[in-house]
C-alpha positions as CSV (number, residue, x, y, z in Angstrom):
1,M,-23.2,-32.8,82.1
2,S,-20.5,-35.4,81.4
3,A,-18.0,-35.2,78.8
4,V,-18.9,-38.6,77.0
5,C,-19.4,-38.8,73.1
6,Q,-23.0,-40.4,72.7
7,V,-21.7,-42.3,69.5
8,T,-18.1,-43.5,70.4
9,G,-18.2,-43.4,74.2
10,K,-15.0,-41.2,74.3
11,K,-14.2,-40.0,77.7
12,P,-11.7,-37.6,79.3
13,G,-8.0,-39.0,79.8
14,Y,-6.5,-38.3,83.1
15,G,-2.8,-37.8,83.6
16,K,-0.2,-35.4,85.0
17,Q,0.9,-31.9,83.6
18,V,4.9,-31.6,84.0
19,S,6.3,-28.1,84.5
20,H,9.8,-26.9,83.4
21,S,10.9,-27.8,87.0
22,H,9.3,-31.4,86.7
23,Q,6.7,-30.5,89.5
24,R,3.5,-32.7,88.5
25,T,-0.1,-31.4,88.7
26,S,-3.0,-33.3,87.8
27,R,-5.0,-32.5,84.6
28,R,-7.3,-34.1,81.9
29,W,-7.8,-34.3,78.2
30,E,-11.4,-33.5,77.3
31,P,-12.7,-35.1,74.0
32,N,-13.5,-32.7,71.3
33,L,-17.3,-32.7,71.8
34,Q,-20.0,-30.9,69.7
35,R,-23.6,-30.4,70.0
36,R,-24.9,-31.4,66.9
37,R,-28.5,-31.9,65.3
38,Y,-29.2,-34.6,62.8
39,W,-32.0,-35.3,60.5
40,V,-33.0,-39.2,60.9
41,P,-34.9,-40.0,57.7
42,G,-36.0,-43.3,59.2
43,E,-37.7,-41.6,62.1
44,G,-38.6,-38.5,60.2
45,R,-37.4,-36.3,63.0
46,H,-34.3,-34.3,64.3
47,V,-32.2,-36.0,66.9
48,R,-29.7,-33.8,69.0
49,L,-26.5,-35.5,69.8
50,R,-23.4,-34.6,72.0
51,V,-20.6,-36.0,69.8
52,S,-17.0,-36.0,69.2
53,V,-15.4,-34.9,66.1
54,N,-14.6,-38.7,65.7
55,G,-18.1,-39.6,66.1
56,M,-19.1,-37.4,63.3
57,K,-16.8,-39.0,61.0
58,T,-18.6,-42.3,62.2
59,I,-21.8,-40.8,61.5
60,D,-20.5,-39.5,57.9
61,K,-19.1,-43.0,57.0
62,R,-21.9,-45.2,58.4
63,G,-24.9,-43.0,58.0
64,I,-27.2,-41.4,60.7
65,D,-29.7,-44.2,60.4
66,A,-27.3,-47.1,61.4
67,V,-25.7,-45.1,64.2
68,V,-29.0,-44.4,65.9
69,R,-30.3,-47.7,65.5
70,E,-26.8,-49.1,67.3
71,M,-27.2,-46.4,70.0
72,R,-30.8,-47.5,70.7
73,A,-29.7,-51.1,71.1
74,R,-27.1,-49.9,73.6
75,G,-29.9,-47.9,75.7
76,V,-28.6,-44.5,74.8
77,K,-31.4,-41.9,75.4
78,F,-31.5,-38.7,73.4
């Protein structure tokens, strides 16, 4: 399963880890993804989402109905 937030679209960031000896190795910064179940009153059912913590803040701010409506317009399946 890919590490992408369904609400915000956040993906892993890529870069180099630099040691004390300045040897570089590849690494990636994962988004803080959580599995959450939200009740959507407009649809009368629960929706299970894989969202970042930033996405949870977006849902708290704008409401789950508005966020789900926007996600369906983008074509996100859940």
